[in-house]
All heavy atoms as a GROMACS GRO file, in nm:
protein
  512
    1MET      N    1   6.654  -9.411   2.284
    1MET     CA    2   6.745  -9.312   2.233
    1MET      C    3   6.671  -9.184   2.201
    1MET      O    4   6.709  -9.076   2.248
    1MET     CB    5   6.816  -9.370   2.110
    1MET     CG    6   6.886  -9.271   2.022
    1MET     SD    7   6.973  -9.341   1.881
    1MET     CE    8   6.841  -9.399   1.779
    2GLY      N    9   6.566  -9.188   2.122
    2GLY     CA   10   6.493  -9.069   2.084
    2GLY      C   11   6.424  -9.002   2.201
    2GLY      O   12   6.423  -8.879   2.212
    3LEU      N   13   6.367  -9.082   2.291
    3LEU     CA   14   6.298  -9.026   2.408
    3LEU      C   15   6.395  -8.952   2.498
    3LEU      O   16   6.368  -8.840   2.543
    3LEU     CB   17   6.227  -9.138   2.487
    3LEU     CG   18   6.153  -9.094   2.612
    3LEU    CD1   19   6.044  -8.995   2.580
    3LEU    CD2   20   6.094  -9.215   2.683
    4ILE      N   21   6.510  -9.011   2.525
    4ILE     CA   22   6.611  -8.946   2.609
    4ILE      C   23   6.661  -8.819   2.541
    4ILE      O   24   6.676  -8.715   2.606
    4ILE     CB   25   6.728  -9.042   2.638
    4ILE    CG1   26   6.678  -9.158   2.724
    4ILE    CG2   27   6.843  -8.970   2.705
    4ILE    CD1   28   6.776  -9.272   2.738
    5ALA      N   29   6.684  -8.824   2.412
    5ALA     CA   30   6.731  -8.705   2.340
    5ALA      C   31   6.627  -8.594   2.346
    5ALA      O   32   6.661  -8.478   2.370
    5ALA     CB   33   6.763  -8.742   2.195
    6ARG      N   34   6.500  -8.628   2.328
    6ARG     CA   35   6.396  -8.525   2.336
    6ARG      C   36   6.387  -8.463   2.474
    6ARG      O   37   6.368  -8.342   2.489
    6ARG     CB   38   6.261  -8.581   2.292
    6ARG     CG   39   6.249  -8.595   2.140
    6ARG     CD   40   6.108  -8.625   2.096
    6ARG     NE   41   6.063  -8.758   2.135
    6ARG     CZ   42   6.093  -8.870   2.071
    6ARG    NH1   43   6.171  -8.866   1.966
    6ARG    NH2   44   6.047  -8.985   2.113
    7GLN      N   45   6.403  -8.544   2.579
    7GLN     CA   46   6.399  -8.491   2.716
    7GLN      C   47   6.519  -8.399   2.741
    7GLN      O   48   6.504  -8.294   2.803
    7GLN     CB   49   6.398  -8.606   2.817
    7GLN     CG   50   6.269  -8.685   2.818
    7GLN     CD   51   6.149  -8.600   2.854
    7GLN    OE1   52   6.152  -8.524   2.950
    7GLN    NE2   53   6.043  -8.612   2.777
    8ALA      N   54   6.636  -8.438   2.695
    8ALA     CA   55   6.755  -8.353   2.711
    8ALA      C   56   6.737  -8.222   2.636
    8ALA      O   57   6.768  -8.114   2.688
    8ALA     CB   58   6.879  -8.427   2.662
    9GLU      N   59   6.685  -8.229   2.514
    9GLU     CA   60   6.662  -8.109   2.435
    9GLU      C   61   6.560  -8.017   2.503
    9GLU      O   62   6.573  -7.895   2.498
    9GLU     CB   63   6.612  -8.146   2.295
    9GLU     CG   64   6.713  -8.223   2.212
    9GLU     CD   65   6.804  -8.134   2.128
    9GLU    OE1   66   6.777  -8.014   2.116
    9GLU    OE2   67   6.903  -8.189   2.076
   10ALA      N   68   6.461  -8.075   2.569
   10ALA     CA   69   6.357  -7.995   2.636
   10ALA      C   70   6.413  -7.907   2.747
   10ALA      O   71   6.355  -7.804   2.779
   10ALA     CB   72   6.248  -8.087   2.691
   11VAL      N   73   6.525  -7.948   2.806
   11VAL     CA   74   6.586  -7.867   2.912
   11VAL      C   75   6.709  -7.792   2.862
   11VAL      O   76   6.788  -7.741   2.940
   11VAL     CB   77   6.620  -7.952   3.037
   11VAL    CG1   78   6.493  -8.009   3.099
   11VAL    CG2   79   6.720  -8.061   3.006
   12GLY      N   80   6.726  -7.785   2.730
   12GLY     CA   81   6.830  -7.703   2.674
   12GLY      C   82   6.962  -7.772   2.644
   12GLY      O   83   7.061  -7.706   2.614
   13ILE      N   84   6.966  -7.903   2.650
   13ILE     CA   85   7.089  -7.978   2.621
   13ILE      C   86   7.079  -8.030   2.478
   13ILE      O   87   6.991  -8.110   2.446
   13ILE     CB   88   7.110  -8.094   2.719
   13ILE    CG1   89   7.117  -8.042   2.862
   13ILE    CG2   90   7.234  -8.174   2.682
   13ILE    CD1   91   7.111  -8.150   2.968
   14SER      N   92   7.168  -7.985   2.392
   14SER     CA   93   7.167  -8.031   2.253
   14SER      C   94   7.217  -8.174   2.245
   14SER      O   95   7.309  -8.212   2.317
   14SER     CB   96   7.254  -7.940   2.167
   14SER     OG   97   7.203  -7.810   2.167
   15THR      N   98   7.158  -8.251   2.154
   15THR     CA   99   7.197  -8.391   2.137
   15THR      C  100   7.214  -8.423   1.990
   15THR      O  101   7.156  -8.358   1.903
   15THR     CB  102   7.089  -8.486   2.194
   15THR    OG1  103   6.969  -8.470   2.120
   15THR    CG2  104   7.063  -8.460   2.341
   16VAL      N  105   7.292  -8.525   1.963
   16VAL     CA  106   7.297  -8.588   1.832
   16VAL      C  107   7.310  -8.738   1.858
   16VAL      O  108   7.395  -8.782   1.934
   16VAL     CB  109   7.412  -8.534   1.743
   16VAL    CG1  110   7.547  -8.562   1.801
   16VAL    CG2  111   7.401  -8.590   1.602
   17CYS      N  112   7.220  -8.814   1.799
   17CYS     CA  113   7.222  -8.959   1.816
   17CYS      C  114   7.297  -9.022   1.699
   17CYS      O  115   7.271  -8.990   1.584
   17CYS     CB  116   7.079  -9.014   1.820
   17CYS     SG  117   6.983  -8.953   1.960
   18MET      N  118   7.390  -9.110   1.732
   18MET     CA  119   7.464  -9.182   1.630
   18MET      C  120   7.402  -9.321   1.619
   18MET      O  121   7.383  -9.388   1.720
   18MET     CB  122   7.611  -9.191   1.668
   18MET     CG  123   7.677  -9.055   1.677
   18MET     SD  124   7.846  -9.060   1.740
   18MET     CE  125   7.927  -9.156   1.613
   19SER      N  126   7.372  -9.362   1.498
   19SER     CA  127   7.299  -9.488   1.482
   19SER      C  128   7.348  -9.565   1.361
   19SER      O  129   7.381  -9.508   1.257
   19SER     CB  130   7.150  -9.458   1.464
   19SER     OG  131   7.079  -9.575   1.434
   20SER      N  132   7.350  -9.696   1.375
   20SER     CA  133   7.377  -9.783   1.261
   20SER      C  134   7.254  -9.868   1.231
   20SER      O  135   7.263  -9.966   1.159
   20SER     CB  136   7.500  -9.870   1.287
   20SER     OG  137   7.484  -9.943   1.406
   21ALA      N  138   7.140  -9.828   1.285
   21ALA     CA  139   7.012  -9.896   1.259
   21ALA      C  140   6.914  -9.790   1.208
   21ALA      O  141   6.839  -9.730   1.285
   21ALA     CB  142   6.960  -9.964   1.384
   22LEU      N  143   6.913  -9.767   1.078
   22LEU     CA  144   6.835  -9.660   1.019
   22LEU      C  145   6.685  -9.675   1.048
   22LEU      O  146   6.618  -9.578   1.083
   22LEU     CB  147   6.860  -9.652   0.869
   22LEU     CG  148   6.792  -9.536   0.795
   22LEU    CD1  149   6.834  -9.402   0.853
   22LEU    CD2  150   6.823  -9.543   0.647
   23ASP      N  151   6.633  -9.795   1.034
   23ASP     CA  152   6.489  -9.814   1.055
   23ASP      C  153   6.447  -9.782   1.199
   23ASP      O  154   6.344  -9.720   1.223
   23ASP     CB  155   6.444  -9.955   1.015
   23ASP     CG  156   6.522 -10.065   1.086
   23ASP    OD1  157   6.635 -10.039   1.133
   23ASP    OD2  158   6.469 -10.177   1.095
   24ILE      N  159   6.529  -9.820   1.295
   24ILE     CA  160   6.499  -9.790   1.435
   24ILE      C  161   6.508  -9.640   1.459
   24ILE      O  162   6.422  -9.581   1.524
   24ILE     CB  163   6.593  -9.868   1.530
   24ILE    CG1  164   6.567 -10.018   1.517
   24ILE    CG2  165   6.576  -9.822   1.674
   24ILE    CD1  166   6.669 -10.104   1.588
   25THR      N  167   6.611  -9.578   1.406
   25THR     CA  168   6.628  -9.434   1.423
   25THR      C  169   6.510  -9.359   1.364
   25THR      O  170   6.457  -9.266   1.424
   25THR     CB  171   6.759  -9.387   1.359
   25THR    OG1  172   6.867  -9.461   1.416
   25THR    CG2  173   6.782  -9.239   1.381
   26GLN      N  174   6.465  -9.400   1.248
   26GLN     CA  175   6.350  -9.334   1.186
   26GLN      C  176   6.224  -9.353   1.269
   26GLN      O  177   6.143  -9.261   1.280
   26GLN     CB  178   6.329  -9.387   1.044
   26GLN     CG  179   6.437  -9.342   0.949
   26GLN     CD  180   6.426  -9.406   0.813
   26GLN    OE1  181   6.381  -9.519   0.798
   26GLN    NE2  182   6.470  -9.333   0.711
   27SER      N  183   6.208  -9.467   1.332
   27SER     CA  184   6.086  -9.491   1.410
   27SER      C  185   6.085  -9.415   1.542
   27SER      O  186   5.979  -9.374   1.588
   27SER     CB  187   6.064  -9.641   1.433
   27SER     OG  188   6.160  -9.692   1.522
   28VAL      N  189   6.201  -9.393   1.605
   28VAL     CA  190   6.203  -9.319   1.732
   28VAL      C  191   6.220  -9.169   1.710
   28VAL      O  192   6.193  -9.091   1.800
   28VAL     CB  193   6.311  -9.370   1.830
   28VAL    CG1  194   6.285  -9.514   1.868
   28VAL    CG2  195   6.450  -9.355   1.776
   29ASN      N  196   6.264  -9.129   1.591
   29ASN     CA  197   6.270  -8.990   1.550
   29ASN      C  198   6.336  -8.896   1.651
   29ASN      O  199   6.273  -8.804   1.701
   29ASN     CB  200   6.129  -8.942   1.516
   29ASN     CG  201   6.131  -8.813   1.439
   29ASN    OD1  202   6.226  -8.783   1.369
   29ASN    ND2  203   6.025  -8.736   1.453
   30PRO      N  204   6.464  -8.915   1.680
   30PRO     CA  205   6.533  -8.822   1.770
   30PRO      C  206   6.545  -8.684   1.705
   30PRO      O  207   6.536  -8.673   1.583
   30PRO     CB  208   6.670  -8.886   1.790
   30PRO     CG  209   6.691  -8.967   1.668
   30PRO     CD  210   6.555  -9.016   1.626
   31PRO      N  211   6.565  -8.579   1.786
   31PRO     CA  212   6.575  -8.444   1.729
   31PRO      C  213   6.686  -8.431   1.623
   31PRO      O  214   6.666  -8.366   1.522
   31PRO     CB  215   6.606  -8.356   1.850
   31PRO     CG  216   6.554  -8.433   1.967
   31PRO     CD  217   6.572  -8.577   1.931
   32ARG      N  218   6.800  -8.491   1.648
   32ARG     CA  219   6.910  -8.491   1.552
   32ARG      C  220   6.972  -8.630   1.551
   32ARG      O  221   6.991  -8.689   1.656
   32ARG     CB  222   7.019  -8.391   1.590
   32ARG     CG  223   6.980  -8.246   1.578
   32ARG     CD  224   7.095  -8.158   1.626
   32ARG     NE  225   7.046  -8.031   1.670
   32ARG     CZ  226   6.993  -8.005   1.790
   32ARG    NH1  227   6.986  -8.099   1.882
   32ARG    NH2  228   6.948  -7.886   1.819
   33ALA      N  229   7.005  -8.679   1.433
   33ALA     CA  230   7.068  -8.811   1.425
   33ALA      C  231   7.160  -8.817   1.305
   33ALA      O  232   7.138  -8.750   1.204
   33ALA     CB  233   6.962  -8.920   1.414
   34VAL      N  234   7.264  -8.896   1.319
   34VAL     CA  235   7.352  -8.927   1.207
   34VAL      C  236   7.353  -9.078   1.190
   34VAL      O  237   7.357  -9.152   1.288
   34VAL     CB  238   7.495  -8.871   1.226
   34VAL    CG1  239   7.494  -8.720   1.220
   34VAL    CG2  240   7.557  -8.917   1.353
   35PHE      N  241   7.342  -9.122   1.066
   35PHE     CA  242   7.342  -9.265   1.036
   35PHE      C  243   7.479  -9.305   0.985
   35PHE      O  244   7.538  -9.238   0.901
   35PHE     CB  245   7.236  -9.297   0.931
   35PHE     CG  246   7.244  -9.439   0.881
   35PHE    CD1  247   7.204  -9.543   0.963
   35PHE    CD2  248   7.293  -9.467   0.756
   35PHE    CE1  249   7.212  -9.674   0.919
   35PHE    CE2  250   7.302  -9.597   0.710
   35PHE     CZ  251   7.260  -9.701   0.792
   36LEU      N  252   7.529  -9.416   1.038
   36LEU     CA  253   7.657  -9.471   0.995
   36LEU      C  254   7.633  -9.613   0.948
   36LEU      O  255   7.573  -9.693   1.019
   36LEU     CB  256   7.757  -9.470   1.110
   36LEU     CG  257   7.783  -9.327   1.160
   36LEU    CD1  258   7.722  -9.309   1.295
   36LEU    CD2  259   7.928  -9.299   1.159
   37ASP      N  260   7.678  -9.644   0.830
   37ASP     CA  261   7.653  -9.776   0.771
   37ASP      C  262   7.760  -9.876   0.816
   37ASP      O  263   7.845  -9.918   0.739
   37ASP     CB  264   7.650  -9.764   0.619
   37ASP     CG  265   7.592  -9.888   0.554
   37ASP    OD1  266   7.534  -9.972   0.626
   37ASP    OD2  267   7.606  -9.902   0.432
   38PHE      N  268   7.753  -9.910   0.944
   38PHE     CA  269   7.840 -10.010   1.004
   38PHE      C  270   7.752 -10.112   1.074
   38PHE      O  271   7.638 -10.082   1.108
   38PHE     CB  272   7.936  -9.947   1.106
   38PHE     CG  273   8.045  -9.864   1.044
   38PHE    CD1  274   8.040  -9.726   1.052
   38PHE    CD2  275   8.152  -9.922   0.979
   38PHE    CE1  276   8.139  -9.648   0.996
   38PHE    CE2  277   8.251  -9.845   0.922
   38PHE     CZ  278   8.245  -9.708   0.930
   39PRO      N  279   7.802 -10.231   1.102
   39PRO     CA  280   7.722 -10.330   1.174
   39PRO      C  281   7.683 -10.277   1.313
   39PRO      O  282   7.753 -10.193   1.371
   39PRO     CB  283   7.817 -10.450   1.187
   39PRO     CG  284   7.920 -10.431   1.081
   39PRO     CD  285   7.934 -10.283   1.063
   40LEU      N  286   7.572 -10.326   1.365
   40LEU     CA  287   7.530 -10.289   1.500
   40LEU      C  288   7.644 -10.313   1.598
   40LEU      O  289   7.716 -10.412   1.588
   40LEU     CB  290   7.407 -10.369   1.542
   40LEU     CG  291   7.279 -10.338   1.468
   40LEU    CD1  292   7.167 -10.430   1.515
   40LEU    CD2  293   7.239 -10.193   1.486
   41GLY      N  294   7.662 -10.220   1.690
   41GLY     CA  295   7.770 -10.231   1.787
   41GLY      C  296   7.899 -10.165   1.742
   41GLY      O  297   7.994 -10.156   1.818
   42HIS      N  298   7.902 -10.119   1.619
   42HIS     CA  299   8.022 -10.054   1.564
   42HIS      C  300   7.988  -9.913   1.515
   42HIS      O  301   8.033  -9.870   1.409
   42HIS     CB  302   8.081 -10.136   1.449
   42HIS     CG  303   8.127 -10.271   1.490
   42HIS    ND1  304   8.253 -10.295   1.538
   42HIS    CD2  305   8.062 -10.390   1.494
   42HIS    CE1  306   8.264 -10.424   1.569
   42HIS    NE2  307   8.149 -10.482   1.542
   43THR      N  308   7.910  -9.841   1.593
   43THR     CA  309   7.860  -9.711   1.550
   43THR      C  310   7.969  -9.610   1.521
   43THR      O  311   7.953  -9.522   1.438
   43THR     CB  312   7.763  -9.655   1.655
   43THR    OG1  313   7.663  -9.755   1.681
   43THR    CG2  314   7.694  -9.530   1.609
   44THR      N  315   8.082  -9.621   1.588
   44THR     CA  316   8.190  -9.526   1.563
   44THR      C  317   8.296  -9.581   1.470
   44THR      O  318   8.407  -9.528   1.463
   44THR     CB  319   8.256  -9.480   1.695
   44THR    OG1  320   8.305  -9.593   1.766
   44THR    CG2  321   8.158  -9.403   1.781
   45GLY      N  322   8.266  -9.685   1.396
   45GLY     CA  323   8.359  -9.736   1.297
   45GLY      C  324   8.418  -9.871   1.330
   45GLY      O  325   8.381  -9.936   1.426
   46LYS      N  326   8.511  -9.910   1.248
   46LYS     CA  327   8.574 -10.041   1.260
   46LYS      C  328   8.668 -10.047   1.380
   46LYS      O  329   8.732  -9.949   1.416
   46LYS     CB  330   8.653 -10.073   1.133
   46LYS     CG  331   8.567 -10.080   1.010
   46LYS     CD  332   8.650 -10.104   0.886
   46LYS     CE  333   8.561 -10.106   0.764
   46LYS     NZ  334   8.639 -10.123   0.640
   47ALA      N  335   8.676 -10.165   1.440
   47ALA     CA  336   8.766 -10.187   1.553
   47ALA      C  337   8.911 -10.166   1.510
   47ALA      O  338   8.948 -10.191   1.394
   47ALA     CB  339   8.748 -10.329   1.607
   48ASP      N  340   8.991 -10.117   1.603
   48ASP     CA  341   9.134 -10.098   1.580
   48ASP      C  342   9.166  -9.998   1.468
   48ASP      O  343   9.272 -10.006   1.405
   48ASP     CB  344   9.205 -10.231   1.552
   48ASP     CG  345   9.190 -10.328   1.668
   48ASP    OD1  346   9.198 -10.284   1.786
   48ASP    OD2  347   9.166 -10.447   1.643
   49GLU      N  348   9.074  -9.905   1.443
   49GLU     CA  349   9.100  -9.798   1.347
   49GLU      C  350   9.071  -9.664   1.414
   49GLU      O  351   8.972  -9.598   1.384
   49GLU     CB  352   9.018  -9.818   1.220
   49GLU     CG  353   9.059  -9.942   1.143
   49GLU     CD  354   9.011  -9.941   1.000
   49GLU    OE1  355   8.987  -9.833   0.944
   49GLU    OE2  356   9.000 -10.051   0.944
   50PRO      N  357   9.159  -9.624   1.508
   50PRO     CA  358   9.131  -9.504   1.587
   50PRO      C  359   9.121  -9.376   1.504
   50PRO      O  360   9.043  -9.286   1.539
   50PRO     CB  361   9.248  -9.496   1.685
   50PRO     CG  362   9.356  -9.581   1.626
   50PRO     CD  363   9.286  -9.686   1.545
   51ASP      N  364   9.194  -9.365   1.394
   51ASP     CA  365   9.183  -9.244   1.312
   51ASP      C  366   9.043  -9.233   1.252
   51ASP      O  367   8.984  -9.125   1.249
   51ASP     CB  368   9.289  -9.243   1.202
   51ASP     CG  369   9.430  -9.224   1.255
   51ASP    OD1  370   9.444  -9.170   1.368
   51ASP    OD2  371   9.525  -9.264   1.186
   52MET      N  372   8.990  -9.345   1.204
   52MET     CA  373   8.854  -9.346   1.150
   52MET      C  374   8.754  -9.313   1.260
   52MET      O  375   8.662  -9.232   1.238
   52MET     CB  376   8.819  -9.482   1.089
   52MET     CG  377   8.672  -9.491   1.044
   52MET     SD  378   8.619  -9.658   1.005
   52MET     CE  379   8.698  -9.679   0.848
   53GLN      N  380   8.770  -9.374   1.377
   53GLN     CA  381   8.678  -9.351   1.488
   53GLN      C  382   8.681  -9.204   1.531
   53GLN      O  383   8.576  -9.144   1.554
   53GLN     CB  384   8.712  -9.443   1.605
   53GLN     CG  385   8.689  -9.589   1.572
   53GLN     CD  386   8.751  -9.682   1.674
   53GLN    OE1  387   8.829  -9.641   1.758
   53GLN    NE2  388   8.715  -9.809   1.666
   54TYR      N  389   8.798  -9.147   1.540
   54TYR     CA  390   8.811  -9.005   1.576
   54TYR      C  391   8.738  -8.919   1.473
   54TYR      O  392   8.664  -8.827   1.507
   54TYR     CB  393   8.958  -8.965   1.584
   54TYR     CG  394   8.976  -8.817   1.609
   54TYR    CD1  395   8.974  -8.765   1.739
   54TYR    CD2  396   8.991  -8.728   1.503
   54TYR    CE1  397   8.988  -8.630   1.762
   54TYR    CE2  398   9.005  -8.592   1.525
   54TYR     CZ  399   9.004  -8.544   1.654
   54TYR     OH  400   9.017  -8.409   1.676
   55SER      N  401   8.758  -8.949   1.347
   55SER     CA  402   8.695  -8.872   1.240
   55SER      C  403   8.543  -8.881   1.247
   55SER      O  404   8.473  -8.781   1.230
   55SER     CB  405   8.745  -8.922   1.104
   55SER     OG  406   8.682  -8.854   1.000
   56ILE      N  407   8.491  -9.000   1.273
   56ILE     CA  408   8.346  -9.018   1.282
   56ILE      C  409   8.289  -8.940   1.400
   56ILE      O  410   8.188  -8.870   1.386
   56ILE     CB  411   8.311  -9.169   1.292
   56ILE    CG1  412   8.338  -9.235   1.157
   56ILE    CG2  413   8.167  -9.189   1.337
   56ILE    CD1  414   8.332  -9.386   1.159
   57VAL      N  415   8.352  -8.950   1.515
   57VAL     CA  416   8.304  -8.876   1.633
   57VAL      C  417   8.315  -8.725   1.608
   57VAL      O  418   8.222  -8.649   1.638
   57VAL     CB  419   8.379  -8.920   1.761
   57VAL    CG1  420   8.342  -8.830   1.878
   57VAL    CG2  421   8.347  -9.065   1.793
   58HIS      N  422   8.426  -8.682   1.551
   58HIS     CA  423   8.443  -8.540   1.519
   58HIS      C  424   8.333  -8.492   1.425
   58HIS      O  425   8.270  -8.387   1.448
   58HIS     CB  426   8.581  -8.516   1.456
   58HIS     CG  427   8.603  -8.376   1.414
   58HIS    ND1  428   8.573  -8.332   1.287
   58HIS    CD2  429   8.650  -8.269   1.483
   58HIS    CE1  430   8.602  -8.203   1.279
   58HIS    NE2  431   8.648  -8.162   1.396
   59ASP      N  432   8.306  -8.567   1.319
   59ASP     CA  433   8.204  -8.528   1.222
   59ASP      C  434   8.064  -8.526   1.287
   59ASP      O  435   7.983  -8.439   1.255
   59ASP     CB  436   8.205  -8.620   1.101
   59ASP     CG  437   8.329  -8.602   1.015
   59ASP    OD1  438   8.405  -8.505   1.037
   59ASP    OD2  439   8.351  -8.687   0.927
   60ALA      N  440   8.038  -8.620   1.375
   60ALA     CA  441   7.908  -8.622   1.444
   60ALA      C  442   7.892  -8.499   1.533
   60ALA      O  443   7.786  -8.437   1.537
   60ALA     CB  444   7.892  -8.749   1.526
   61LEU      N  445   7.999  -8.461   1.602
   61LEU     CA  446   7.993  -8.341   1.686
   61LEU      C  447   7.978  -8.215   1.601
   61LEU      O  448   7.905  -8.122   1.638
   61LEU     CB  449   8.115  -8.332   1.776
   61LEU     CG  450   8.121  -8.438   1.886
   61LEU    CD1  451   8.255  -8.432   1.959
   61LEU    CD2  452   8.006  -8.423   1.983
   62MET      N  453   8.043  -8.211   1.487
   62MET     CA  454   8.025  -8.097   1.397
   62MET      C  455   7.882  -8.092   1.342
   62MET      O  456   7.825  -7.985   1.325
   62MET     CB  457   8.127  -8.102   1.282
   62MET     CG  458   8.270  -8.083   1.327
   62MET     SD  459   8.297  -7.937   1.434
   62MET     CE  460   8.252  -7.806   1.322
   63ALA      N  461   7.823  -8.207   1.317
   63ALA     CA  462   7.684  -8.212   1.272
   63ALA      C  463   7.592  -8.155   1.378
   63ALA      O  464   7.494  -8.087   1.347
   63ALA     CB  465   7.644  -8.356   1.238
   64LEU      N  466   7.625  -8.178   1.505
   64LEU     CA  467   7.547  -8.122   1.615
   64LEU      C  468   7.543  -7.970   1.605
   64LEU      O  469   7.440  -7.908   1.626
   64LEU     CB  470   7.606  -8.167   1.749
   64LEU     CG  471   7.542  -8.109   1.874
   64LEU    CD1  472   7.398  -8.151   1.887
   64LEU    CD2  473   7.622  -8.150   1.997
   65VAL      N  474   7.654  -7.911   1.569
   65VAL     CA  475   7.662  -7.766   1.556
   65VAL      C  476   7.582  -7.718   1.434
   65VAL      O  477   7.515  -7.615   1.439
   65VAL     CB  478   7.810  -7.721   1.543
   65VAL    CG1  479   7.822  -7.574   1.511
   65VAL    CG2  480   7.887  -7.756   1.669
   66GLU      N  481   7.586  -7.795   1.328
   66GLU     CA  482   7.526  -7.750   1.202
   66GLU      C  483   7.377  -7.783   1.186
   66GLU      O  484   7.305  -7.714   1.116
   66GLU     CB  485   7.604  -7.810   1.085
   66GLU     CG  486   7.748  -7.762   1.081
   66GLU     CD  487   7.836  -7.840   0.985
   66GLU    OE1  488   7.784  -7.927   0.913
   66GLU    OE2  489   7.957  -7.817   0.985
   67MET      N  490   7.331  -7.891   1.251
   67MET     CA  491   7.192  -7.934   1.237
   67MET      C  492   7.101  -7.851   1.327
   67MET      O  493   7.139  -7.808   1.433
   67MET     CB  494   7.175  -8.080   1.279
   67MET     CG  495   7.236  -8.179   1.191
   67MET     SD  496   7.207  -8.343   1.264
   67MET     CE  497   7.255  -8.446   1.133
   68LYS      N  498   6.978  -7.836   1.282
   68LYS     CA  499   6.874  -7.775   1.365
   68LYS      C  500   6.776  -7.884   1.404
   68LYS      O  501   6.750  -7.975   1.327
   68LYS     CB  502   6.802  -7.665   1.288
   68LYS     CG  503   6.894  -7.550   1.250
   68LYS     CD  504   6.815  -7.443   1.180
   68LYS     CE  505   6.908  -7.342   1.121
   68LYS     NZ  506   6.931  -7.226   1.194
   69SER      N  507   6.726  -7.878   1.526
   69SER     CA  508   6.631  -7.981   1.570
   69SER      C  509   6.496  -7.960   1.508
   69SER      O  510   6.464  -7.859   1.454
   69SER     CB  511   6.619  -7.979   1.722
   69SER     OG  512   6.574  -7.853   1.765
   0.00000   0.00000   0.00000
């Protein structure tokens, strides 16, 4: 995740990594990341809760705009 994000950033493509594994995210150190406290495999929220999932994805995209690498 972090390696791909760094390569994309190197050619001018902004990235934000969404992660529910804080220790892994910290070890790979992507340019931008948001941590979500959900079980692995549920990075965008709980199943069958589309409003929550939409909100999480929206907030992650807004973080992309606001964060600096």
